[in-house]
C-alpha positions in Angstrom: -83.9 25.5 9.4 -84.7 27.8 6.6 -88.4 28.4 7.0 -90.0 31.8 6.8 -92.9 30.5 8.9 -90.7 30.5 12.0 -88.7 33.6 11.1 -89.6 36.9 9.5 -87.5 39.7 8.2 -88.1 41.7 11.4 -86.1 39.1 13.4 -82.6 40.4 14.3 -79.7 38.2 15.2 -76.2 39.4 16.0 -73.5 36.8 15.6 -70.3 37.1 17.6 -67.2 35.2 16.4 -64.2 34.8 18.8 -60.9 33.0 18.1 -61.0 29.3 17.1 -60.8 27.1 14.1 -64.5 26.3 14.6 -65.3 29.7 13.3 -65.6 28.2 9.8 -68.7 26.4 10.9 -70.4 29.7 11.7 -70.5 30.6 8.0 -73.2 28.0 7.5 -75.2 29.5 10.4 -75.0 33.0 9.0 -75.8 32.0 5.5 -78.9 29.9 6.6 -80.2 32.8 8.7 -79.9 35.3 5.9 -81.6 33.0 3.4 -84.4 32.5 5.9 -85.0 36.3 5.9 -83.5 37.0 9.3 -81.5 40.3 9.5 -78.0 39.2 10.5 -75.1 41.3 11.6 -71.7 40.0 12.7 -69.0 41.1 15.1 -65.5 39.6 15.0 -62.9 39.8 17.7 -59.3 40.4 16.7 -58.6 36.7 17.2 -61.8 35.7 15.3 -60.5 37.7 12.3 -57.4 35.4 12.2 -59.7 32.5 11.2 -62.5 34.2 9.2 -62.0 37.4 7.1 -64.7 40.1 7.7 -65.4 40.1 4.0 -66.6 36.5 4.1 -69.2 37.0 6.8 -70.2 40.4 5.4 -71.0 38.6 2.1 -72.9 35.8 3.8 -74.9 38.1 6.1 -75.6 40.8 3.4 -74.4 43.4 6.0 -71.0 45.0 6.8 -69.0 43.0 9.4 -67.9 44.9 12.5 -64.4 44.6 14.1 -62.6 46.4 16.8 -61.2 48.8 14.3 -64.7 50.2 13.7 -65.3 50.2 17.4 -62.3 52.3 18.4 -62.4 54.6 15.4 -66.1 55.5 15.7 -66.3 59.3 16.1 -69.9 60.2 15.0 -73.3 59.3 16.2 -74.1 56.9 19.0 -71.4 54.4 20.1 -71.4 51.3 17.9 -71.7 48.9 20.8 -74.8 50.7 22.0 -76.4 50.6 18.6 -75.7 47.0 18.1 -76.7 46.0 21.6 -80.1 47.7 21.2 -80.6 46.4 17.7 -80.1 42.7 18.6 -83.1 40.5 19.3 -80.8 37.6 19.9 -77.0 37.3 20.3 -75.1 34.2 19.4 -71.4 33.7 20.2 -69.9 30.9 18.2 -67.2 29.8 18.8 -66.9 31.0 22.3 -63.3 31.0 23.2 -61.9 30.6 26.8 -60.7 34.2 26.6 -64.1 35.6 25.7 -65.8 33.3 28.2 -63.6 34.6 31.0 -64.4 38.2 30.1 -68.1 37.6 30.1 -68.0 35.7 33.4 -66.5 38.7 35.1 -68.4 41.4 33.2 -65.3 42.7 31.4 -65.6 44.8 28.2 -62.4 45.6 26.3 -63.5 45.0 22.7 -66.5 45.5 20.5 -68.0 42.1 21.2 -67.9 42.0 24.9 -69.0 45.7 25.1 -72.0 44.9 22.9 -72.9 42.0 25.1 -73.0 44.3 28.2 -74.9 46.9 26.3 -77.6 44.5 25.3 -80.5 42.8 27.2 -81.4 40.1 24.7 -80.9 36.4 25.2 -77.3 35.2 24.4 -76.6 31.7 23.0 -73.2 30.4 23.7 -71.4 27.7 21.7 -67.9 27.0 23.3 -65.1 25.5 21.3 -61.5 24.8 22.6 -58.9 22.1 23.3 -60.1 19.4 25.7 -57.5 20.3 28.4 -58.5 24.0 28.1 -62.2 23.1 28.5 -61.6 20.9 31.5 -59.5 23.5 33.4 -61.1 24.3 36.7 -60.9 28.0 36.0 -62.7 27.6 32.6 -65.4 25.4 34.2 -65.8 27.8 37.0 -66.3 30.7 34.5 -68.7 28.6 32.4 -71.0 27.6 35.4 -70.8 31.1 36.8 -71.9 32.7 33.5 -74.8 30.3 33.1 -76.2 31.4 36.5 -77.4 34.4 34.6 -80.7 33.6 32.9 -79.7 35.7 29.8 -77.2 33.0 28.8 -78.2 29.8 27.0 -75.7 27.1 26.4 -74.9 24.5 23.7 -72.3 22.4 25.4 -69.3 21.3 23.3 -69.3 17.8 21.9 -66.8 15.0 21.9 -64.7 14.0 18.9 -61.4 14.6 17.0 -60.3 18.2 17.6 -58.2 20.4 15.3 -55.2 19.6 17.5 -55.7 15.9 16.8 -56.8 15.3 20.4 -59.9 13.1 20.9 -62.0 14.6 23.6 -64.6 17.2 24.5 -64.3 20.6 23.0 -65.9 20.4 19.5 -68.3 23.3 18.9 -71.9 22.2 18.3 -72.8 21.6 14.7 -74.5 24.4 12.7 -77.9 22.6 12.6 -77.9 22.3 16.4 -77.0 26.0 16.8 -79.8 27.0 14.3 -82.4 24.8 16.1 -81.6 26.4 19.5 -81.5 29.8 17.9 -84.9 29.4 16.4 -86.2 28.2 19.7 -84.9 31.3 21.4 -86.5 33.5 18.7 -89.8 31.9 19.4 -89.6 32.0 23.2 -87.6 35.2 23.7 -85.5 33.1 26.1 -88.3 32.0 28.4 -87.6 28.9 30.5 -91.3 28.2 31.2 -90.7 24.4 31.5 -87.9 24.8 34.0 -88.3 22.2 36.8 -90.5 20.0 34.6 -89.6 16.5 33.5 -91.0 15.7 30.1 -91.4 12.1 28.9 -91.8 11.7 25.2 -92.1 8.7 22.9 -91.4 9.0 19.2 -90.7 7.1 16.0 -92.1 3.8 14.9 -91.9 0.3 16.4 -91.1 -2.8 14.5 -92.7 -6.2 15.1 -90.5 -8.9 13.4 -91.7 -11.9 11.6 -88.1 -13.0 11.2 -84.7 -11.2 11.4 -85.3 -9.3 8.1 -89.1 -8.8 7.9 -91.3 -6.8 10.2 -94.6 -5.0 10.6 -94.0 -1.3 10.9 -94.8 2.2 9.5 -92.9 5.2 8.0 -92.7 7.3 11.2 -89.3 8.9 11.3 -89.3 10.3 14.9 -88.8 13.9 13.8 -91.9 15.2 15.5 -91.1 13.7 18.8 -87.5 14.9 18.6 -88.7 18.5 17.8 -91.0 18.3 20.9 -88.0 17.2 23.0 -85.7 19.9 21.6 -88.3 22.6 22.2 -88.9 21.4 25.8 -85.2 21.2 26.5 -84.6 24.7 25.2 -87.4 25.9 27.4 -85.6 24.6 30.5 -87.1 21.1 30.9 -85.4 17.8 31.7 -86.4 15.5 28.8 -86.5 11.7 28.4 -87.1 10.5 24.9 -88.1 6.9 24.3 -87.6 6.3 20.6 -87.9 3.6 18.0 -85.2 3.0 15.4 -83.8 6.3 14.2 -81.6 7.3 11.2 -78.1 8.3 12.3 -78.7 11.8 11.1 -81.5 12.2 13.7 -79.5 10.8 16.6 -77.2 13.8 16.3 -80.1 15.9 17.4 -80.4 14.3 20.9 -77.7 16.4 22.7 -78.9 17.1 26.3 -81.8 14.7 26.0 -81.9 11.4 27.9 -82.5 8.9 25.0 -83.8 5.4 25.4 -83.8 3.3 22.3 -86.3 0.5 21.7 -87.5 -1.6 18.8 -90.8 -3.3 19.6 -94.1 -2.1 21.2 -93.5 -4.2 24.2 -90.0 -2.6 24.7 -91.5 0.8 24.4 -94.3 -0.1 26.8 -91.7 -1.2 29.5 -89.6 1.9 28.9 -92.4 4.3 29.2 -93.8 2.7 32.3 -90.4 2.6 33.9 -89.9 6.4 33.3 -93.5 7.4 34.2 -93.2 8.2 37.9 -90.6 11.0 37.3 -92.6 12.8 34.6 -94.8 15.8 34.8 -95.8 15.7 31.2 -96.1 12.5 29.1 -96.3 12.9 25.3 -97.1 9.8 23.3 -95.9 10.9 19.8 -94.7 7.5 18.7 -96.5 5.6 15.9 -96.8 2.2 17.7 -97.7 -1.0 15.8 -101.2 -2.2 16.6 -100.4 -5.9 16.1 -97.4 -8.2 15.8 -96.8 -11.6 14.1 -98.0 -14.4 16.4 -94.7 -16.2 16.0 -91.2 -14.9 15.2 -88.7 -17.0 13.5 -85.1 -17.0 14.7 -83.7 -17.3 11.2 -84.7 -15.8 7.9 -87.7 -17.6 6.4 -87.3 -18.7 2.8 -89.9 -17.2 0.5 -91.5 -20.6 0.0 -91.9 -20.9 3.8 -93.7 -17.6 4.3 -97.3 -18.2 5.5 -100.1 -17.4 3.1 -102.1 -15.9 5.9 -100.1 -14.2 8.7 -101.4 -15.0 12.2 -101.4 -11.8 14.3 -101.3 -11.1 18.0 -102.1 -7.9 20.0 -99.4 -5.6 21.4 -99.7 -3.6 24.7 -101.9 -0.5 24.6 -99.3 1.9 25.9 -101.4 5.0 26.0 -104.2 3.2 27.9 -101.8 1.8 30.4 -100.2 5.2 31.0 -103.6 6.7 31.5 -104.4 4.1 34.2 -101.1 4.3 36.0 -100.4 8.0 36.0 -100.9 10.3 39.0 -103.5 13.1 39.0 -100.8 15.8 38.5 -99.4 14.2 35.4 -100.6 15.4 32.0 -100.9 12.9 29.2 -100.9 14.0 25.6 -101.6 11.7 22.7 -101.1 11.9 19.0 -103.3 10.8 16.2 -101.9 10.5 12.7 -105.0 10.3 10.4 -106.2 10.5 6.8 -109.3 12.5 5.7 -111.0 14.5 8.5 -108.5 14.2 11.4 -110.8 15.6 14.1 -113.5 13.0 14.7 -111.2 10.0 15.2 -108.9 12.2 17.4 -111.8 13.2 19.6 -112.8 9.6 19.9 -109.3 8.6 20.9 -109.1 11.5 23.4 -112.1 10.3 25.3 -111.6 6.6 24.9 -108.0 6.6 26.1 -108.5 9.1 29.0 -106.1 11.7 27.6 -105.8 15.4 28.7 -105.2 16.5 25.1 -104.5 15.0 21.7 -102.7 16.3 18.6 -104.3 15.2 15.3 -102.1 15.6 12.2 -102.8 14.6 8.6 -100.6 12.1 6.9 -102.3 12.3 3.5 -101.3 16.0 2.8 -98.1 16.8 0.9 -95.4 18.2 3.1 -96.9 16.9 6.4 -96.7 13.9 8.5 -94.4 10.9 8.3 -90.8 11.7 7.3 -91.4 15.3 6.5 -89.6 18.3 8.2 -92.9 20.1 8.2 -96.3 19.4 9.7 -99.7 20.8 10.6 -102.1 19.8 13.4 -105.2 20.3 15.4 -104.8 20.3 19.2 -107.9 19.2 21.1 -108.2 19.2 24.9 -110.6 17.4 27.2 -111.9 20.8 28.2 -113.1 21.3 24.7 -110.4 23.7 23.4 -109.4 23.5 19.8 -106.3 25.0 18.2 -105.6 24.7 14.5 -101.9 25.0 13.6 -101.2 25.7 9.9 -98.3 24.2 8.0 -94.9 25.0 9.6 -91.6 23.3 10.6 -91.9 20.6 13.2 -89.9 22.7 15.6 -92.3 25.6 15.2 -95.2 23.2 15.6 -93.6 21.8 18.8 -93.3 25.3 20.3 -96.8 26.2 19.4 -98.0 23.0 21.1 -96.1 23.8 24.3 -97.4 27.4 24.2 -101.0 26.1 24.1 -100.5 23.3 26.6 -99.0 25.6 29.1 -102.0 27.9 28.8 -104.6 25.2 28.9 -106.8 24.4 31.8 -107.0 20.6 32.6 
């Protein structure tokens, strides 16, 4: 997430590091932010310094690192925690230790980091990390849930895996890419949860229609756009269900907090989308679904000599059309149209022909956009005649701009 289209030099992020071996992961977060042009300052607790030297994070952030020594020795000007608290546009605490969690839950302030949190009003992103038994203690869980009742605080729950203590369980801090994604979402929204209480159903990726176990009709869609839409909605407070075609393992790591339903064929996606339809407020059909399938499918690999010279084809279900017929009046249905050339006319035709509320047209013949890219551009068209052109940006930024526009739209 190093894109100046989503962050500018005026953006200000304060990173708090408390005690934990996961502190080493935060170096990547700090470095990525600084390279993206974000102003980054870092506060370390006394325990955090035991894992990461202040000089390391000062070098990565291009700013001095602050410790309790600077806090208690400050004798001139305004108090340091007041200055830092007012400066921060977003505060990230990673790793969040059980000790710091407990202090924040009860509003305690006995060091620079906790005092700065109380002296600030910006959103706070929390990434806990600790031993499994520590995380599962009733007192820690009580503190965690109590703290999250405050709308200022946004959470990235710890993951499961091998911990530094050799224990296998829950307690691993979120990976840097996940922290950066959530962080950029908060920079865009300012911490708004304008999709709270909404259930979002999204399809993404490609479908595969097999001729035999090793050959299929498909397309290059990676699923990145739909995942970005799902992440953006999740970070804005929504409950998200994502029906996806085959994904690379690297993309599956981005699905934390999202109910994911994996499918392969168009028929499987059709069944999955219809089964989830009734619970959804918004349905976003971002998947690139195959239009046809081989009329027959061999159970074993066909020899080259046995491949048909002409491949008989059969239709697959029209998922968008069926969703439009079966949805309730309060449900909003958004389609996607990946196009070459002038993307607007065919998108308008699809918008009207399929009975959609809005459609997102994006070019796939422009370098750095479309299938497989981390970036995209689009034109949003609504049935009311609204048109929004979104210039090239990261897919996460595009996702947030789409949600901004859809939440403002009149249907």
